[in-house]
A tleap script that builds the chain and sets N, CA, C and O, in Angstrom:
source leaprc.protein.ff14SB
mol = sequence {
  NMET GLU ARG ILE GLU ILE ILE ASN ARG VAL
  GLU LYS ILE LEU VAL ASN LEU LEU LYS HIE
  HIE ASN PHE GLU MET ARG ASP ASP LEU THR
  ALA ALA ASP VAL LYS GLY TRP ASP SER LEU
  THR HIE ILE MET ILE ILE ASP ASP ILE GLU
  LYS ASP PHE GLY VAL LYS PHE LYS ILE LYS
  GLU LEU VAL ARG LEU THR ASN MET GLY SER
  LEU ILE GLU LEU ILE ASN SER LYS CLEU
}
set mol.1.N position { 27.729 5.085 5.667 }
set mol.1.CA position { 26.633 4.909 4.928 }
set mol.1.C position { 25.938 5.773 4.173 }
set mol.1.O position { 25.743 6.933 4.535 }
set mol.2.N position { 25.592 5.382 3.280 }
set mol.2.CA position { 24.810 6.113 1.843 }
set mol.2.C position { 23.511 6.409 2.928 }
set mol.2.O position { 23.137 5.930 3.999 }
set mol.3.N position { 23.025 7.556 1.939 }
set mol.3.CA position { 21.495 8.277 2.465 }
set mol.3.C position { 20.832 8.008 2.308 }
set mol.3.O position { 19.992 8.051 3.207 }
set mol.4.N position { 20.405 7.340 0.794 }
set mol.4.CA position { 19.552 6.465 0.560 }
set mol.4.C position { 19.333 4.688 1.468 }
set mol.4.O position { 18.361 3.984 1.195 }
set mol.5.N position { 20.333 4.275 2.429 }
set mol.5.CA position { 20.519 3.321 2.916 }
set mol.5.C position { 19.757 3.999 4.593 }
set mol.5.O position { 18.917 3.495 5.338 }
set mol.6.N position { 20.447 5.185 4.666 }
set mol.6.CA position { 19.073 5.822 5.913 }
set mol.6.C position { 17.376 6.060 5.852 }
set mol.6.O position { 16.366 6.033 6.555 }
set mol.7.N position { 17.817 6.292 4.575 }
set mol.7.CA position { 16.007 6.719 4.659 }
set mol.7.C position { 15.187 5.105 4.399 }
set mol.7.O position { 14.045 4.836 4.770 }
set mol.8.N position { 16.153 4.167 3.652 }
set mol.8.CA position { 15.377 2.762 3.382 }
set mol.8.C position { 14.685 2.161 5.624 }
set mol.8.O position { 13.721 1.712 6.244 }
set mol.9.N position { 15.959 2.603 5.788 }
set mol.9.CA position { 15.988 1.686 7.322 }
set mol.9.C position { 14.740 2.291 8.140 }
set mol.9.O position { 13.814 1.634 8.614 }
set mol.10.N position { 14.954 3.989 8.217 }
set mol.10.CA position { 13.704 4.389 8.612 }
set mol.10.C position { 11.802 4.399 8.511 }
set mol.10.O position { 10.776 4.478 9.187 }
set mol.11.N position { 12.515 4.202 6.661 }
set mol.11.CA position { 11.296 4.286 6.448 }
set mol.11.C position { 11.368 2.635 6.724 }
set mol.11.O position { 12.446 2.860 7.275 }
set mol.12.N position { 11.249 1.487 6.825 }
set mol.12.CA position { 11.278 0.302 7.877 }
set mol.12.C position { 10.807 0.434 9.174 }
set mol.12.O position { 9.948 -0.383 9.507 }
set mol.13.N position { 11.363 1.751 10.474 }
set mol.13.CA position { 11.069 1.548 11.341 }
set mol.13.C position { 9.810 2.290 10.784 }
set mol.13.O position { 8.871 1.994 11.522 }
set mol.14.N position { 9.403 3.131 9.791 }
set mol.14.CA position { 8.088 3.939 10.511 }
set mol.14.C position { 6.861 2.527 9.879 }
set mol.14.O position { 6.018 2.145 10.691 }
set mol.15.N position { 6.874 2.104 8.956 }
set mol.15.CA position { 6.301 0.607 8.234 }
set mol.15.C position { 5.658 0.360 9.677 }
set mol.15.O position { 4.643 0.757 10.250 }
set mol.16.N position { 6.912 -0.629 10.050 }
set mol.16.CA position { 6.534 -1.270 11.085 }
set mol.16.C position { 5.662 -0.701 12.322 }
set mol.16.O position { 4.790 -1.446 12.771 }
set mol.17.N position { 5.827 0.441 12.837 }
set mol.17.CA position { 4.947 1.197 13.972 }
set mol.17.C position { 3.802 0.894 13.746 }
set mol.17.O position { 2.968 0.044 14.061 }
set mol.18.N position { 4.016 2.468 12.632 }
set mol.18.CA position { 3.144 2.674 11.829 }
set mol.18.C position { 1.505 1.384 11.325 }
set mol.18.O position { 0.275 1.383 11.373 }
set mol.19.N position { 2.429 0.673 10.972 }
set mol.19.CA position { 1.527 -0.369 11.046 }
set mol.19.C position { 0.627 0.108 9.285 }
set mol.19.O position { -0.547 -0.226 9.124 }
set mol.20.N position { 1.197 0.677 8.457 }
set mol.20.CA position { 0.842 1.497 7.391 }
set mol.20.C position { 1.939 1.766 6.180 }
set mol.20.O position { 3.082 1.581 6.597 }
set mol.21.N position { 1.880 2.188 4.667 }
set mol.21.CA position { 2.489 2.644 3.733 }
set mol.21.C position { 2.036 3.205 2.993 }
set mol.21.O position { 2.113 3.045 1.774 }
set mol.22.N position { 1.401 4.075 3.651 }
set mol.22.CA position { 0.091 5.484 3.860 }
set mol.22.C position { 1.356 6.926 3.886 }
set mol.22.O position { 1.495 7.579 4.920 }
set mol.23.N position { 2.040 7.189 2.827 }
set mol.23.CA position { 3.235 8.235 2.621 }
set mol.23.C position { 4.712 7.592 2.084 }
set mol.23.O position { 5.369 6.553 2.146 }
set mol.24.N position { 4.760 8.998 1.497 }
set mol.24.CA position { 6.470 9.228 1.038 }
set mol.24.C position { 7.558 9.336 1.807 }
set mol.24.O position { 7.672 9.903 2.894 }
set mol.25.N position { 8.058 8.969 1.408 }
set mol.25.CA position { 8.759 8.992 2.282 }
set mol.25.C position { 10.114 10.565 1.437 }
set mol.25.O position { 11.208 10.234 0.978 }
set mol.26.N position { 9.824 11.486 1.443 }
set mol.26.CA position { 10.684 12.590 1.456 }
set mol.26.C position { 10.820 13.589 2.526 }
set mol.26.O position { 10.198 13.716 3.581 }
set mol.27.N position { 12.197 14.565 1.783 }
set mol.27.CA position { 12.623 15.246 3.237 }
set mol.27.C position { 11.867 16.512 3.595 }
set mol.27.O position { 12.529 17.318 4.248 }
set mol.28.N position { 10.542 16.878 3.288 }
set mol.28.CA position { 10.023 17.964 3.657 }
set mol.28.C position { 8.451 17.070 4.505 }
set mol.28.O position { 7.277 17.439 4.487 }
set mol.29.N position { 8.995 15.995 5.082 }
set mol.29.CA position { 8.303 15.157 5.414 }
set mol.29.C position { 7.580 15.302 7.535 }
set mol.29.O position { 8.187 15.368 8.604 }
set mol.30.N position { 6.626 15.294 7.302 }
set mol.30.CA position { 6.709 15.676 8.830 }
set mol.30.C position { 5.611 15.203 9.484 }
set mol.30.O position { 4.659 15.405 8.730 }
set mol.31.N position { 5.116 14.509 10.818 }
set mol.31.CA position { 4.888 13.421 11.691 }
set mol.31.C position { 2.995 14.082 10.853 }
set mol.31.O position { 2.397 13.120 10.370 }
set mol.32.N position { 2.468 14.995 10.756 }
set mol.32.CA position { 1.637 15.737 10.941 }
set mol.32.C position { 1.021 14.713 9.820 }
set mol.32.O position { 0.054 14.011 10.116 }
set mol.33.N position { 1.844 14.634 8.038 }
set mol.33.CA position { 1.761 14.208 7.332 }
set mol.33.C position { 1.278 12.840 7.605 }
set mol.33.O position { 0.405 12.419 6.846 }
set mol.34.N position { 1.563 12.314 8.256 }
set mol.34.CA position { 1.395 11.347 8.717 }
set mol.34.C position { 0.047 10.563 9.278 }
set mol.34.O position { -0.265 10.922 10.413 }
set mol.35.N position { -0.722 9.655 8.742 }
set mol.35.CA position { -2.111 8.893 9.611 }
set mol.35.C position { -1.289 8.426 10.916 }
set mol.35.O position { -0.107 8.267 10.613 }
set mol.36.N position { -1.582 8.123 12.445 }
set mol.36.CA position { -0.868 7.589 12.984 }
set mol.36.C position { 0.494 8.377 13.942 }
set mol.36.O position { 1.188 7.782 14.765 }
set mol.37.N position { 0.559 9.135 13.745 }
set mol.37.CA position { 2.164 9.230 13.646 }
set mol.37.C position { 1.368 10.604 14.577 }
set mol.37.O position { 0.762 11.568 14.108 }
set mol.38.N position { 1.702 10.180 16.372 }
set mol.38.CA position { 1.397 11.264 17.108 }
set mol.38.C position { 3.034 10.915 17.832 }
set mol.38.O position { 3.922 10.073 17.701 }
set mol.39.N position { 2.748 12.178 18.674 }
set mol.39.CA position { 3.562 11.980 20.106 }
set mol.39.C position { 3.805 10.723 20.685 }
set mol.39.O position { 4.917 11.031 21.114 }
set mol.40.N position { 3.683 9.662 21.013 }
set mol.40.CA position { 3.419 8.790 22.070 }
set mol.40.C position { 4.501 7.403 20.483 }
set mol.40.O position { 5.374 6.543 20.592 }
set mol.41.N position { 3.896 7.843 19.571 }
set mol.41.CA position { 4.563 6.820 18.189 }
set mol.41.C position { 6.113 7.893 18.065 }
set mol.41.O position { 7.302 7.608 17.923 }
set mol.42.N position { 5.594 8.803 18.161 }
set mol.42.CA position { 7.031 9.513 17.597 }
set mol.42.C position { 8.558 9.117 18.351 }
set mol.42.O position { 9.613 8.838 17.782 }
set mol.43.N position { 8.191 9.224 20.278 }
set mol.43.CA position { 8.815 8.551 21.039 }
set mol.43.C position { 9.783 6.971 20.727 }
set mol.43.O position { 10.890 6.610 21.127 }
set mol.44.N position { 8.908 6.414 19.968 }
set mol.44.CA position { 8.512 5.021 20.021 }
set mol.44.C position { 9.319 4.649 18.918 }
set mol.44.O position { 9.936 3.587 18.831 }
set mol.45.N position { 9.286 5.867 17.790 }
set mol.45.CA position { 10.063 6.026 16.254 }
set mol.45.C position { 11.848 6.586 16.627 }
set mol.45.O position { 12.756 6.003 16.035 }
set mol.46.N position { 12.152 7.615 17.533 }
set mol.46.CA position { 12.972 8.374 17.557 }
set mol.46.C position { 14.025 6.664 18.767 }
set mol.46.O position { 15.238 6.537 18.602 }
set mol.47.N position { 13.546 6.046 19.397 }
set mol.47.CA position { 13.948 5.085 20.145 }
set mol.47.C position { 14.207 3.898 19.230 }
set mol.47.O position { 15.259 3.264 19.313 }
set mol.48.N position { 13.145 3.563 18.261 }
set mol.48.CA position { 13.651 2.595 17.458 }
set mol.48.C position { 15.015 2.793 16.788 }
set mol.48.O position { 15.924 1.978 16.949 }
set mol.49.N position { 15.141 3.901 16.028 }
set mol.49.CA position { 16.081 4.695 15.830 }
set mol.49.C position { 17.321 4.738 16.328 }
set mol.49.O position { 18.402 4.517 15.781 }
set mol.50.N position { 17.011 5.096 17.594 }
set mol.50.CA position { 18.513 4.768 18.330 }
set mol.50.C position { 19.371 3.590 18.228 }
set mol.50.O position { 20.576 3.367 18.116 }
set mol.51.N position { 18.114 2.816 18.323 }
set mol.51.CA position { 18.613 0.885 18.712 }
set mol.51.C position { 18.925 0.107 17.465 }
set mol.51.O position { 19.475 -0.994 17.435 }
set mol.52.N position { 18.393 1.008 16.154 }
set mol.52.CA position { 18.478 0.550 14.734 }
set mol.52.C position { 20.267 0.518 14.240 }
set mol.52.O position { 21.093 -0.297 13.826 }
set mol.53.N position { 20.179 1.964 14.602 }
set mol.53.CA position { 21.205 2.912 14.070 }
set mol.53.C position { 22.851 2.542 15.041 }
set mol.53.O position { 23.984 2.462 14.567 }
set mol.54.N position { 22.428 2.384 16.438 }
set mol.54.CA position { 23.694 2.470 17.218 }
set mol.54.C position { 23.971 3.909 17.560 }
set mol.54.O position { 25.125 4.338 17.584 }
set mol.55.N position { 22.672 4.837 17.889 }
set mol.55.CA position { 23.427 6.130 17.446 }
set mol.55.C position { 22.465 6.257 19.087 }
set mol.55.O position { 21.889 5.279 19.565 }
set mol.56.N position { 22.467 7.839 19.841 }
set mol.56.CA position { 21.606 8.185 20.842 }
set mol.56.C position { 21.758 9.847 20.521 }
set mol.56.O position { 22.778 10.409 20.122 }
set mol.57.N position { 20.369 10.496 20.831 }
set mol.57.CA position { 20.168 11.392 20.321 }
set mol.57.C position { 20.465 12.490 21.581 }
set mol.57.O position { 20.653 11.818 22.595 }
set mol.58.N position { 20.556 13.683 21.828 }
set mol.58.CA position { 20.457 14.638 22.853 }
set mol.58.C position { 19.114 15.445 22.369 }
set mol.58.O position { 18.857 15.543 21.169 }
set mol.59.N position { 18.227 16.048 23.439 }
set mol.59.CA position { 16.653 16.046 23.294 }
set mol.59.C position { 17.319 17.710 22.932 }
set mol.59.O position { 16.583 18.360 22.190 }
set mol.60.N position { 18.353 18.279 23.294 }
set mol.60.CA position { 18.077 19.476 22.573 }
set mol.60.C position { 17.989 19.112 20.468 }
set mol.60.O position { 16.961 19.369 19.841 }
set mol.61.N position { 19.201 18.546 19.814 }
set mol.61.CA position { 19.072 18.165 18.555 }
set mol.61.C position { 17.966 17.427 17.935 }
set mol.61.O position { 17.888 17.573 16.716 }
set mol.62.N position { 16.850 16.458 18.641 }
set mol.62.CA position { 15.555 16.375 18.910 }
set mol.62.C position { 14.681 17.482 18.820 }
set mol.62.O position { 13.551 17.017 18.670 }
set mol.63.N position { 14.653 18.410 18.832 }
set mol.63.CA position { 13.482 19.774 19.056 }
set mol.63.C position { 13.959 20.877 18.398 }
set mol.63.O position { 13.474 21.990 18.599 }
set mol.64.N position { 15.264 20.598 17.288 }
set mol.64.CA position { 15.606 21.261 16.010 }
set mol.64.C position { 15.200 20.287 14.765 }
set mol.64.O position { 15.166 20.427 13.543 }
set mol.65.N position { 14.948 19.367 15.560 }
set mol.65.CA position { 14.316 18.458 14.042 }
set mol.65.C position { 12.934 19.153 13.059 }
set mol.65.O position { 11.803 19.163 13.544 }
set mol.66.N position { 13.155 19.596 11.935 }
set mol.66.CA position { 11.522 20.464 11.129 }
set mol.66.C position { 11.737 19.417 10.551 }
set mol.66.O position { 12.563 19.253 11.449 }
set mol.67.N position { 11.851 18.249 9.749 }
set mol.67.CA position { 11.298 17.296 8.950 }
set mol.67.C position { 12.137 15.796 9.144 }
set mol.67.O position { 12.946 15.431 9.998 }
set mol.68.N position { 11.479 15.021 7.789 }
set mol.68.CA position { 12.297 14.074 7.427 }
set mol.68.C position { 13.964 14.134 7.520 }
set mol.68.O position { 14.702 13.529 8.297 }
set mol.69.N position { 14.339 15.187 6.332 }
set mol.69.CA position { 15.327 15.597 6.115 }
set mol.69.C position { 16.847 16.300 7.270 }
set mol.69.O position { 18.047 16.493 7.468 }
set mol.70.N position { 16.060 16.354 7.497 }
set mol.70.CA position { 17.109 16.948 9.184 }
set mol.70.C position { 16.452 15.687 10.120 }
set mol.70.O position { 15.978 16.100 11.178 }
set mol.71.N position { 16.376 14.644 9.969 }
set mol.71.CA position { 16.504 13.646 10.901 }
set mol.71.C position { 17.496 12.498 10.431 }
set mol.71.O position { 18.189 11.721 11.087 }
set mol.72.N position { 17.240 12.741 8.442 }
set mol.72.CA position { 17.682 11.643 8.608 }
set mol.72.C position { 19.621 12.465 8.529 }
set mol.72.O position { 20.730 12.046 8.859 }
set mol.73.N position { 19.330 13.188 8.183 }
set mol.73.CA position { 21.039 14.658 8.557 }
set mol.73.C position { 21.578 14.263 9.636 }
set mol.73.O position { 22.685 13.726 9.601 }
set mol.74.N position { 21.023 14.418 10.599 }
set mol.74.CA position { 21.411 14.016 11.741 }
set mol.74.C position { 21.831 12.063 11.978 }
set mol.74.O position { 22.727 11.223 12.059 }
set mol.75.N position { 21.138 12.180 11.983 }
set mol.75.CA position { 21.535 10.432 12.141 }
set mol.75.C position { 22.548 9.995 11.233 }
set mol.75.O position { 23.136 8.954 11.527 }
set mol.76.N position { 22.853 10.582 10.207 }
set mol.76.CA position { 24.022 10.516 9.119 }
set mol.76.C position { 25.084 10.735 10.044 }
set mol.76.O position { 25.963 9.880 10.149 }
set mol.77.N position { 25.124 12.323 11.085 }
set mol.77.CA position { 25.751 12.593 11.784 }
set mol.77.C position { 26.028 12.382 12.326 }
set mol.77.O position { 27.113 12.945 12.478 }
set mol.78.N position { 25.719 11.447 13.387 }
set mol.78.CA position { 25.534 10.107 13.996 }
set mol.78.C position { 26.731 8.881 13.592 }
set mol.78.O position { 27.484 8.343 14.403 }
set mol.79.N position { 26.663 8.606 12.045 }
set mol.79.CA position { 27.504 7.248 11.678 }
set mol.79.C position { 28.888 7.691 11.767 }
set mol.79.O position { 29.805 6.900 11.546 }
savepdb mol mol.pdb
quit
């Protein structure tokens, strides 16, 4: 799967959960940059990503994530 395809699907998940598109998808994007992205929303985002892409993340993989770029790379490595 192309990286841009992964980014677009993740962006759609974020927009659906956050109910807004007041952010720019970029590799250095973090939860702190996005209004409404709190710890509960974070869990929901990860859950929706796992379902949408048919992947399963390990806790140790998730704690290593630093930004959107690292999340996209993790998803890509699972596909």
